[in-house]
N, C-alpha and C positions, 0 to 999 in steps of 0.2 A: 504494500499499499504506500503510494507516494505521499509525501507531506503536502498538505494544502492549507494555506493561510487565507482565511476569509474573514470579513468583518463580523464581529459579534454584536448582538443586539445591545447588550448592557453598555458597551463602549460608546454607542451612539445616542443613548437615551440621556435626557437631562438628569442631573443627580437627584432632583427632588421629584421626579416622576414616580408615581406609585408602583409601577411595574419594576422600576430599577430598585426601589427600596426593598420590595418584596424579594427580588432576585438576590440582592446582597444578603438578605436573611437566609435564603436558600443556600447560598455558597458557604455561609458560616456553618450551617448545619451539615452540609456535605463534607466540608473540611474536617469536622469532627468525626463524622461517620467513617471517612476513609483513613482517619488516623494521621492526617498531615501535621497537626501541631506536635504530636508525640514524635513522629519521625524527625521533624526538624530539630526539636529539642534534644533528642537522643544523639543526632548527628553532630550538633554543635558541641555538646558535652564530650562526645568521643574525640572529636577533632582537636579541641583545645585542652583536654585533660585537666591539669591543675592550673594552667594559665588562663585566666578569665579575660576575655576581650572586653574593652571598655567602649570602643567606637564601633557601632553597628549601623548599617544602612539597609533598610528594607525597601527595595525598589518595587513599584506597583503595589504599594501597601494598602490601597483602598481605605477602608475605614479604620484600619489599625488593629482590628480585633484579632486577626490571626497572630500578629506578633505579640499581642497581649497574652494570648493563650500559651504561646511559646515561652514567654517570660515567666508566666505562672509555673509552668512545668520545670523550668530551669532551677527554680528555688532560690533560697537566700544566698547561696554562694555567688550568685550573679548580681547581687545588690550593688547599686552604684553604676550599673551599665547605662550608657547613653545610646538611644536609638533615634535615627532620623527616618521619618516615614515619608517616602517620596511617592507622590502620585499626581496625576494631571488634575484631579479634582480635590477640593478641600472638604472632605467628608468625615474627618476624625472629630468626634464629639468631645465635649469637655468631660463627660462621664468616662470615656475611654482614657483620657489624659490623666484624670484623677485616679483611675485604677492603676495605671503605671506608676503614679506617684506613691500610692499605697504600697507598692512592691519595692519602693525605693529605686525606681528606674527614672531616668529623665528621658521623656519622649518629645520629639520636636517634629511636628508636621511640616513638610516642605511641598508647596504646590509648584510643580515643575514637570516638564517632559524629561524623562531620564536621559535621552540622548543629548538634549540641550545641556543638561546638568553635567554630563560626563565630558562634553566638549569644552567646558569652561576651564581655562587654565588655573583658575583660583580654587577649583574644587579640591578639597582637602582629602588626604588619604584616610583610610579607616582600617580597623582590624578585620572586619568581616562584612561581606555584603550578601544578603539573602534575597531570593525571589521565590514566590509561591504562585503557581499558576499564572505566570506573567510572560516568560520568555517565548511561549508558543504564539503570542500575538505578533511576533516579528518574522518577516521573511529572512531568509539566510543572510543576505547582504547587510541588512540593518542589524541583525543579531550578531554577526561577526564584528561589526563596529562597536556594539554594546559590550561584547566580551573583551575586546581589545582595550576599551576605556576602563573597564573594571580591573583588568590585569595590571594596569598602570598604578592603581590606587589602593588595592586591597592585598591582604595577606591570605585571606580565605574567602572563597566564593561558594555558596551552596544554593542549589535550585531544586525545587520539587515541581515537576511538570506532568501533564497527562502522558501516559504511555500510549503510543499509537499501535493499538493491537485490536484484534477481533473481539477479545474479551471486554476491553474497554468500550468498544463500539456497542456491544450488546448491552452493557450496563447503562449507556446513555438512553436507551429505549425504555428503561425501567425507572428513571428518576421521578417520574410522575407518581410512582407508588409512595415516594417520600414527601409528596405534597408540593413538589417544585412547580413553579408557574411556567407559562409559555416561553418567557425569555430565557429562563434557566434551561428548559428542555431543548430549546434551539441551540443555545450556546454550548451546552454540554457536547452535543454531536460535533459542532465546529471545532471545539477545543481539542477533542480526540484526533480529528483529522489533521490538526496543526501540531499535534504533540510529537514526541520523539521516540526513537527506537535505536537499539544498538549503541554506537559510539558517536552519534551525530553532533552532540554538543562538544565532545572532546575534539572532534575534527575542526570545529569552528573556533576553539580556543587558540590564541596565538602560540605558535611553536616556540618553546623555551625550555631548556633542560632544567631550569630552576623551579619548575612546577611539577607537582604530582597530581595526576588526574584520576578520578574514579567515576565511573558512570554505570548504573545498574538499576534493576527494578528494586523497589522497596515497598513491601506490603502488596496488596492486591491490585491497587490502582494508582501507582506512583512510579515515576521515573526520576531517579536521584542522580544529581550531578554534583561532584565536589572537586574543586581545584584549590590546592594549598601550596604555598611556597615551601620548599624543602628546608629552608633555614629558619622557619618559625619555631621558636623555642616552645616546648611543651606540647607540640602537635604530635599525634600518633600517626604512623605511616603504615 
């Protein structure tokens, strides 16, 4: 099955459209059902071992609730971490920011296009950049640019994406059972068609012997990509 990147309804709807609001709730529920917050938290904990990163960037962060669930799972060891929540829409609520604060995390929403942000020469480096159900929105040329920009600024990059497989396609036809609305049902199919298989993300990462890459299935419906600098202290290889 060839990769196909097509516009998704949620990306085109106004942020206050009732269908968009409902779809974001659907995605929050689907993330939990598929175990994405647990997989991301376990991956970050494993990668960094005893050295806790302080600068985190979540690209395509949406309303920030995915990262909040990850932060909750990471526990008190990660207290004091700072996370930048990048998204084209400003939809992070004060309630979500307060929840980060209660975990002793500092969360900063940044309304921007990620490619524009990465092109800025003033963009600061960070310890880790994460992406959840975000990279599949980009065709290969733009995705390669995004990954090149990330490689210049991070020590670790972790992405969870839809696996492009017949099993995932079959699952998209069943999300109505979980109460998902028409926007979510449409976008689920398109997300899987634009998802990843094999080592496709690894091939788009800039070639550099200073990076260790891992790409594999994780759980039933997740494609996990990890890039980490080999000289990062405390990282497991």
